[in-house]
N, C-alpha and C positions, 0 to 999 in steps of 0.2 A: 221447173229448176229447181234441181237441186245444189246441193253445196260446190258440188263441185265445176258443174255449167257457173254457177255462179260466182267462183273463182276465175273460171278462164273467162267472163266476161269482163269481171274489173282486172287480170292485168291487163288484157288487149285496152282496157281505155285506158290504164295507167300508163302502158306503154308510149301509146300515143300520147299522152299529154308530156311525158319528159322526155319525147322525142322532138317536141315540138318548140323546146329551145336548147337543145345541146348546139353547141359549138357557139352561141351569144359568149361576147366578151364580159366582163363582169359591167364596164360601162356600157353595153348595150342592155342589162341585165337589169340595170338601174334606170334605163330609158322611160320618162313616164309616154302616155298615149296608146295603153296595148287596151286599157277596157277604162274610156275614160282618161283621167289623171294617173291611173294604175303603170308602175312597170310590169315588166316581166317578173321582176323578184315579189312583187307585191300580190301576182296571182298567184303564185306558187307559197306563200306563204296563206293568203285566203284557203285556198284549195286544202294546206294542213288545218287551217283551222277549222273547216267543215268535215274532217276526220278525226279532230279531235272531237268535236261538238258528235259524232257517231260513236264515238268510244267513253265522252262520258253519259249517253242515253240510251245507248243500246240496250247495257244491262239493267236500268230502268225500266224499261221497255220491256224485256224478258220479266221482269217479275211482277208484271201487270199496270205496272204506273204509265205515266204520262210524262212525256219532257213537257216543260214550263212554253209558255206561247210566247214566239218573240217583239211578237205586237205587245202585247203587257209588261214583259219585262225589261224592253229597248228602246221600243217604238215603233220598232217593224224590222223586218230581217237585212231590210235596206240599211238602218240605222246600228245593226250589229256588224254590218261589215262594214261600215265605216269606222265603228269604233274600235274594232279588232286589227282593222290595216291600219289606224295609224297606231295603234299601241305597240306592233311589229314594223315598223317604217324606218325607226333608226337601226335596227337589227344587221350586221354585217351579214354581207350574201352567204357565205359560208355558213353563218349560223343558221340561216332561214332553209339552206340546204340540208343543214345536218337534221334539223327538225323535220323536215319533211318528210327525208328517209325512214327516223326515227318514229315517227307517228306510223306513217305508212305500215312499216314492219309488224308494229304493235298490232295493227287494226286488223292484220291478214292473217294476225299468230290468234286473235281473238275472232274472228270472223271462224278460223279454222277449229276452234275449240267451243264455240256455240250447239247448243243441242242441234240434231238433225233437224228436227221436229218443226223447226225455223224455216227451214227451206223447201220443204215440200209441196207448200203451196204458198197463197197471197198474203201474207200478214204483215201486221205493225211494222217489225223487227225487219221485212224486207223492204216496206216501204220505205222506211228513215234510210237504211243503208241503201240501196236505191239513188234514193234523194242526195245523199249525203257523198256520193263516190261515184257511181260508175255512169250514171246521168248524168253525172255534173261537170266531171273531169271533159265531157267533149265540149260542152262549152267554151270552156277555157283554151283547150287544145284550138280549136278552131280560130278565136280570138289573136292568139298569138301569131299562129300562122297567118291569117290575115294581116299581122300589123309587121311580120318579116317579109311577107310579099310588097307593102305597100313600102318598105323601104328602101328596097331594091329594084324598085319602078324607076 
């Protein structure tokens, strides 16, 4: 897959994710139970956190470095997710949505500007990008859709 194909795949998954919560009221966005006790707002903040992680570590990977292990730094990915969710839990929904849009826009711009050779074969760069974005979004898209369907049943 080249950069163009990757950007199309990323956009398709992104649009599906953002459409999964279109039309929800602020009260609904803050209601827990979507993923464990997380609300839709928490899920949006979580997805933005992982895009931030991609923006933090993809440049390091391009330079030949490695991202630190979450198990060593935080006690595992689940612990990292809990910590980041707690840090963002009190943010107003408008701030979470603005942050999400900003981070996603910066991530797409970063991808557009990254060297083409990073996209012509499977690389650590592509692996990290995939894990933090277009293979991550569908998990949360499905969770939100399932939660919405359960609420209307």
